[in-house]
C-alpha positions in Angstrom: -13.9 -9.9 -10.8 -16.5 -10.2 -13.7 -19.6 -8.2 -13.0 -22.7 -10.4 -12.8 -26.3 -9.5 -14.2 -29.6 -11.2 -13.3 -30.1 -12.5 -16.8 -26.6 -14.1 -16.8 -27.6 -16.5 -14.1 -31.2 -17.1 -14.3 -31.9 -18.6 -17.7 -32.8 -21.9 -16.6 -36.5 -20.9 -16.4 -37.8 -21.7 -13.0 -39.3 -18.9 -10.9 -37.4 -20.2 -7.9 -34.2 -20.1 -9.7 -34.7 -16.7 -10.8 -35.7 -15.4 -7.4 -32.6 -17.1 -5.9 -30.3 -15.6 -8.4 -31.9 -12.1 -8.1 -31.5 -12.4 -4.2 -27.9 -13.6 -4.5 -27.0 -10.5 -6.8 -28.6 -8.1 -4.5 -26.7 -9.6 -1.6 -23.5 -9.5 -3.6 -24.2 -5.7 -4.2 -24.6 -5.1 -0.5 -21.2 -7.0 -0.1 -23.0 -9.7 2.1 -21.1 -12.5 0.6 -21.8 -15.3 2.8 -25.5 -14.8 2.6 -25.1 -14.6 -1.3 -23.2 -17.9 -1.2 -26.1 -19.6 0.6 -28.7 -18.5 -1.9 -26.2 -19.4 -4.9 -25.8 -23.0 -3.3 -29.6 -23.4 -3.6 -29.6 -22.1 -7.0 -26.9 -24.5 -8.0 -29.1 -27.5 -6.9 -31.7 -26.3 -9.4 -29.1 -25.8 -12.3 -26.0 -27.7 -11.5 -24.7 -27.0 -15.2 -25.0 -23.3 -15.0 -21.5 -21.8 -15.2 -22.4 -18.5 -14.1 -23.8 -19.6 -10.8 -20.5 -21.4 -10.2 -18.7 -18.2 -11.3 -20.7 -16.2 -8.8 -19.8 -18.7 -6.0 -16.3 -18.1 -7.0 -16.7 -14.5 -6.5 -18.2 -14.8 -3.0 -15.5 -17.2 -2.0 -12.8 -14.6 -3.0 -14.4 -11.8 -1.2 -14.4 -13.8 2.1 -10.7 -14.8 1.5 -11.3 -18.4 0.5 -9.0 -18.1 -2.6 -8.3 -21.7 -3.1 -12.1 -22.6 -3.0 -12.8 -19.7 -5.2 -10.3 -21.1 -7.9 -12.0 -24.7 -7.8 -15.5 -23.0 -8.3 -14.3 -20.8 -11.1 -12.4 -23.8 -12.7 -15.8 -25.7 -12.7 -17.3 -22.6 -14.4 -14.7 -22.7 -17.1 -15.4 -26.5 -17.7 -19.1 -25.6 -18.2 -18.5 -22.6 -20.4 -15.0 -22.4 -21.7 -16.1 -19.6 -24.0 -16.9 -17.1 -21.1 -14.4 -14.3 -21.1 -15.8 -13.3 -17.7 -15.0 -16.5 -16.2 -11.5 -16.7 -17.5 -10.9 -13.0 -16.2 -12.2 -14.2 -12.7 -9.6 -16.9 -12.8 -6.9 -14.6 -13.7 -7.8 -12.3 -10.8 -7.7 -15.3 -8.5 -4.4 -16.4 -9.7 -3.0 -12.9 -9.3 -4.3 -12.9 -5.7 -2.5 -16.3 -5.1 0.8 -14.7 -6.3 0.8 -16.7 -9.7 1.3 -14.0 -12.2 2.1 -16.2 -15.0 -1.1 -18.2 -14.7 -2.9 -14.9 -14.2 -1.5 -13.6 -17.5 -2.4 -16.8 -19.4 -6.1 -16.6 -18.1 -6.4 -12.8 -18.9 -5.0 -13.6 -22.4 -7.8 -16.2 -22.9 -10.5 -13.6 -21.9 -9.1 -11.1 -24.2 -9.2 -13.5 -27.2 -12.8 -14.4 -26.4 -14.1 -11.0 -25.8 -14.7 -8.7 -28.9 -14.0 -5.6 -26.7 -11.3 -6.7 -24.5 -10.4 -3.4 -22.7 -11.0 -5.0 -19.2 -8.9 -7.8 -20.1 -6.1 -5.6 -21.4 -6.3 -3.8 -18.0 -6.2 -7.1 -16.0 -3.1 -8.2 -18.0 -1.6 -4.9 -17.0 -2.3 -5.5 -13.4 -0.9 -9.0 -13.7 2.3 -7.8 -15.1 2.7 -4.9 -12.8 2.5 -7.5 -9.9 5.3 -9.3 -11.5 7.3 -6.4 -11.6 7.2 -6.3 -15.5 6.2 -2.4 -15.5 7.1 -1.7 -18.8 4.8 -4.3 -20.3 2.1 -3.6 -18.0 2.2 0.0 -19.3 1.7 -1.2 -22.7 -1.4 -3.1 -21.8 -2.8 -0.2 -19.7 -2.3 2.0 -22.6 -3.9 -0.6 -25.0 -6.9 -0.7 -22.6 -7.2 3.0 -22.7 -7.2 3.0 -26.5 -10.2 1.0 -26.6 -11.9 2.6 -23.7 -10.4 6.0 -22.9 -12.8 7.0 -20.1 -11.3 4.3 -17.6 -9.5 6.3 -15.1 -8.4 3.0 -13.2 -6.1 2.2 -16.1 -4.7 5.7 -16.0 -3.9 5.5 -12.2 -2.5 1.9 -12.6 -0.3 3.2 -15.3 0.9 6.0 -13.1 2.2 3.5 -10.4 4.3 1.7 -13.2 5.6 5.0 -14.5 6.6 6.1 -10.9 8.1 2.6 -10.1 10.3 2.9 -13.1 11.5 6.4 -12.0 9.6 8.2 -14.8 8.2 10.9 -12.6 7.2 13.2 -15.4 4.6 10.7 -16.9 3.9 9.2 -13.5 2.8 12.5 -11.8 0.5 13.3 -14.9 -1.3 10.0 -14.6 -1.3 10.1 -10.8 -4.0 12.8 -10.6 -6.4 10.2 -12.0 -6.6 8.8 -8.6 -9.7 10.9 -7.9 -11.7 9.8 -10.9 -10.5 6.3 -10.3 -12.1 6.4 -6.7 -8.5 5.8 -5.0 -9.1 9.2 -3.2 -12.5 10.6 -2.7 -13.4 13.9 -4.3 -14.0 16.7 -2.0 -15.2 20.3 -2.2 -12.0 22.2 -1.1 -11.8 26.0 -0.4 -10.3 28.3 -2.9 -8.7 27.6 -6.2 -6.3 24.7 -7.1 -2.8 25.8 -6.4 0.2 25.0 -8.8 3.3 26.6 -7.2 2.1 30.3 -7.5 3.2 32.7 -5.0 0.4 33.5 -2.4 2.0 36.3 -0.3 -0.8 37.8 2.0 -3.0 34.7 1.1 -4.0 31.4 2.6 -3.1 27.8 1.1 -4.8 24.8 2.5 -3.2 21.4 2.0 -5.9 18.4 2.2 -4.8 15.1 3.7 -5.1 12.0 1.7 -4.2 8.3 1.8 -2.0 6.9 4.6 0.3 7.9 7.4 3.3 6.9 5.4 2.1 9.0 2.3 1.7 11.9 4.6 5.1 11.8 6.0 6.6 11.3 2.7 4.8 14.4 1.2 5.7 16.6 4.4 9.2 17.1 2.7 7.4 19.7 0.5 6.2 22.1 3.3 9.3 24.3 3.6 9.1 25.0 -0.2 5.4 25.8 0.0 5.8 28.1 2.9 8.6 29.9 1.1 6.3 30.9 -1.6 3.8 32.9 0.3 1.4 33.6 3.3 -0.4 31.3 5.6 0.2 27.7 5.2 -2.6 25.6 6.6 -2.3 21.7 6.7 -5.0 19.1 7.3 -3.7 15.9 8.9 -4.7 13.1 11.4 -4.1 14.1 15.0 -1.3 11.4 15.2 1.0 13.5 13.0 0.3 17.0 14.2 3.1 17.1 16.9 5.5 15.5 14.4 4.9 18.0 11.6 4.8 20.9 14.1 8.3 20.2 14.8 9.2 21.4 11.3 8.3 24.9 12.5 7.0 26.0 8.9 3.2 25.2 9.1 1.1 28.2 10.4 -2.0 26.0 11.4 -3.0 22.4 11.6 -6.8 21.2 11.1 -7.3 17.8 12.4 -8.6 15.5 9.7 -12.4 15.4 9.8 -13.0 19.0 11.2 -14.2 21.7 8.7 -11.5 23.5 6.7 -11.2 27.2 6.9 -11.8 29.5 3.9 -8.7 29.9 1.7 -7.4 31.4 -1.4 -5.8 28.2 -2.7 -5.8 24.5 -2.1 -3.9 21.4 -3.0 -4.0 17.6 -2.0 -1.1 16.5 -0.1 0.1 13.8 -2.4 -0.1 16.1 -5.4 2.7 18.2 -3.7 5.6 16.0 -5.0 4.4 16.2 -8.5 4.7 20.2 -8.4 8.2 20.3 -6.4 10.0 17.1 -7.8 9.2 16.7 -11.4 12.0 14.3 -11.9 14.3 11.8 -9.8 17.0 14.5 -10.2 15.0 16.9 -8.2 14.6 14.7 -5.2 16.8 15.4 -2.2 17.0 12.6 0.4 18.3 14.6 3.2 16.4 14.7 6.7 13.6 17.0 7.0 11.9 15.7 10.3 13.4 15.5 13.9 12.3 14.1 17.2 11.1 16.7 19.8 12.6 16.2 23.3 10.1 14.0 25.4 8.3 15.9 28.1 9.3 13.1 30.5 11.8 10.2 31.0 9.6 8.3 28.7 12.2 6.4 26.9 14.6 5.7 29.7 14.5 1.9 28.8 16.4 3.1 25.6 19.2 4.8 27.4 19.7 1.9 30.1 21.0 -0.4 27.4 24.7 -1.3 28.0 27.2 0.3 25.7 28.4 -2.0 22.9 24.9 -3.4 22.5 23.0 -2.6 19.2 19.7 -1.3 19.7 17.4 -2.4 16.9 13.8 -1.5 16.5 11.6 -3.9 14.5 8.2 -3.9 12.9 6.9 -6.7 10.9 3.3 -5.7 9.8 1.8 -2.4 8.6 -2.0 -1.4 8.8 -3.9 -4.7 8.7 -6.8 -2.8 7.1 -4.9 -2.0 4.2 -5.7 -4.3 1.4 -2.1 -5.0 0.2 -0.8 -5.4 3.7 -0.5 -9.3 3.4 1.8 -8.9 0.5 4.2 -6.6 2.6 3.9 -8.0 6.0 5.5 -11.2 7.6 5.6 -12.7 10.9 7.7 -11.8 14.1 9.1 -15.3 14.1 11.2 -14.4 11.1 12.4 -11.3 12.8 13.6 -13.4 15.9 15.2 -16.1 13.9 17.1 -13.6 11.9 18.0 -10.7 14.2 18.1 -11.9 17.7 21.9 -12.1 17.7 24.5 -11.8 20.4 25.1 -8.1 21.1 21.7 -7.0 19.6 18.8 -6.0 21.8 15.4 -5.8 19.9 12.8 -3.4 20.5 9.3 -3.5 19.1 7.5 -0.7 17.5 4.8 -2.8 16.3 1.3 -1.7 17.0 -2.2 -3.1 16.8 -3.1 -6.7 16.3 0.3 -8.1 15.1 1.7 -7.0 18.4 0.1 -9.8 20.0 2.6 -12.1 18.5 5.1 -10.7 21.2 3.5 -13.0 23.9 5.3 -15.9 22.4 8.7 -14.5 22.8 11.0 -13.3 25.6 13.9 -10.8 25.4 12.1 -8.2 23.0 11.3 -4.9 24.8 7.8 -3.7 23.7 7.8 0.0 23.1 4.3 0.3 21.7 2.6 1.3 25.0 4.8 4.3 25.1 3.9 5.5 21.5 1.0 7.8 21.7 1.5 9.3 18.3 4.3 9.7 15.7 6.1 12.2 17.7 6.6 9.6 20.2 7.6 7.2 17.5 10.0 9.7 16.3 11.7 10.0 19.8 12.0 6.2 20.1 13.6 5.9 16.6 15.9 8.8 17.7 17.1 6.6 20.6 17.7 3.4 18.5 20.8 2.5 16.5 18.8 1.0 13.6 15.4 0.2 12.7 14.6 -3.1 10.5 11.0 -3.3 9.3 8.7 -4.4 6.6 7.3 -1.7 4.4 4.9 0.8 6.6 4.7 4.2 7.6 7.5 4.2 10.3 10.0 3.4 7.3 9.1 6.9 5.9 9.5 8.4 9.5 12.9 6.9 10.1 14.0 7.9 6.5 12.8 11.5 6.9 14.7 11.8 10.2 18.0 10.4 8.7 18.1 7.5 10.9 19.4 4.1 9.9 16.6 2.2 8.3 16.5 -1.1 6.6 13.3 -2.0 4.8 12.6 -5.6 3.9 10.4 -5.8 0.7 8.0 -8.2 -0.7 8.0 -9.0 -4.4 5.5 -6.5 -5.5 6.7 -3.4 -3.3 5.1 0.0 -3.4 6.2 2.3 -6.2 8.1 4.6 -3.8 10.9 2.0 -3.6 11.4 1.8 -7.4 13.0 -1.2 -8.9 16.5 -2.9 -8.8 18.2 -0.8 -6.3 19.2 -1.0 -2.7 18.9 2.6 -1.8 16.2 5.2 -2.0 16.3 8.7 -3.7 13.8 9.8 -1.2 15.8 8.9 2.0 19.6 9.0 2.2 19.7 6.7 5.3 17.6 4.0 3.9 18.7 0.5 2.8 16.3 -1.8 0.9 16.5 -5.6 0.8 14.7 -7.1 -2.0 13.6 -10.9 -2.7 14.9 -12.9 -5.5 11.4 -14.2 -6.6 7.8 -14.6 -5.6 7.3 -14.9 -1.8 11.0 -15.2 -1.2 11.3 -14.0 2.4 14.2 -16.3 2.9 16.8 -14.4 0.8 15.6 -11.0 2.2 16.1 -12.1 5.8 19.3 -13.9 5.0 20.8 -10.9 3.6 19.7 -8.6 6.4 20.8 -10.9 9.2 24.1 -11.2 7.6 24.4 -7.4 7.3 23.3 -7.0 10.9 25.9 -9.5 12.1 28.6 -7.7 10.4 27.3 -4.3 11.7 27.4 -5.4 15.2 30.9 -7.0 14.9 32.2 -3.7 13.5 30.6 -1.6 16.2 32.1 -3.9 18.9 35.6 -4.1 17.3 35.5 -0.3 17.0 33.9 0.5 20.3 
């Protein structure tokens, strides 16, 4: 939202007001939003007609998840100062958070008209159109923003995601490297020189991990091509992925994420690899590249004990709850139960962490999470299932990388991996995508997937 400055909310003249506003701004900078809101409430009693105080209160409400309250506060700020581009920009951000892209765009357009240098508002318009799936229009606004302020890597990175979602990998990969300057991925001092597909026989190449587990699984498809070009391949990754990646048999050495990297001749970041190996959609191969290692014990006997003729379906309804966009891709277990607990179907939960607590309200679902110590265990479980149905998270990449049947239930603004307007994925041959018809339209997604599951089970029973 709009940045605040001490002068913008302390013009009413009293020492107490100035002190309160400066304290509030300091607390906002420390991300102590509830305390900042308390100071701003006191300031509001001294200057009830100060639009920037109401605007700042809206910022604090947004940061603690009170979106409706934040809208009301920023609306009051707009009433008090309808000529403030910052207020209209904040309102646009809030409407975008509330999944109202048309209203968000209208607010950002107002902000752009009021601001003599509207690069930030063009950027916000790009974000609003991107969240509505209008990637071509979003690219125009990001490019317009960069025309005014070419030193804004956030706009370059945002444009990259739009290019990639449209399948324009050539332009997308070029812009995607801005993720470091944009702060999406932290800059690191890595050993050796940047690698760009050179042969490195007799030398060492280090691959630095970045982003999430799903990104790591997606990019691991490149490891065989890397190994074929040279000497020692060293891969940094979280411990939960090491056994899984080791099953590929091409990585010479793994470094657990967080430990010191060894000296090397060359380095690359993990998510830069697809840009080197797959410059266009035509270069992508969706064939399997991961497999499940045989469990060391009879760990997943529960999967083998299911009677023949019963379809074993794994389910996941939420990704990492610490991921900021998870709220837009996750849903409830209830939707899965209502749609997929069908005759001839046994549901198995692969869900981990906090959302797994929802299982307590339902009977008949087998919880596999206690058996899943890492992604190699998850791979073994997926190998024993007939199908996985899930919202977008790392296991979707895992099942696809294994060539196992995987149905992904997408929200309205999905990750760029899944492109647009298609029910399949070039990255994974075994994947089927279910897309909504509009904003927050989970009903049509589950309707289509439930009907497809019923037809599948009936076909299996009739042919078995």
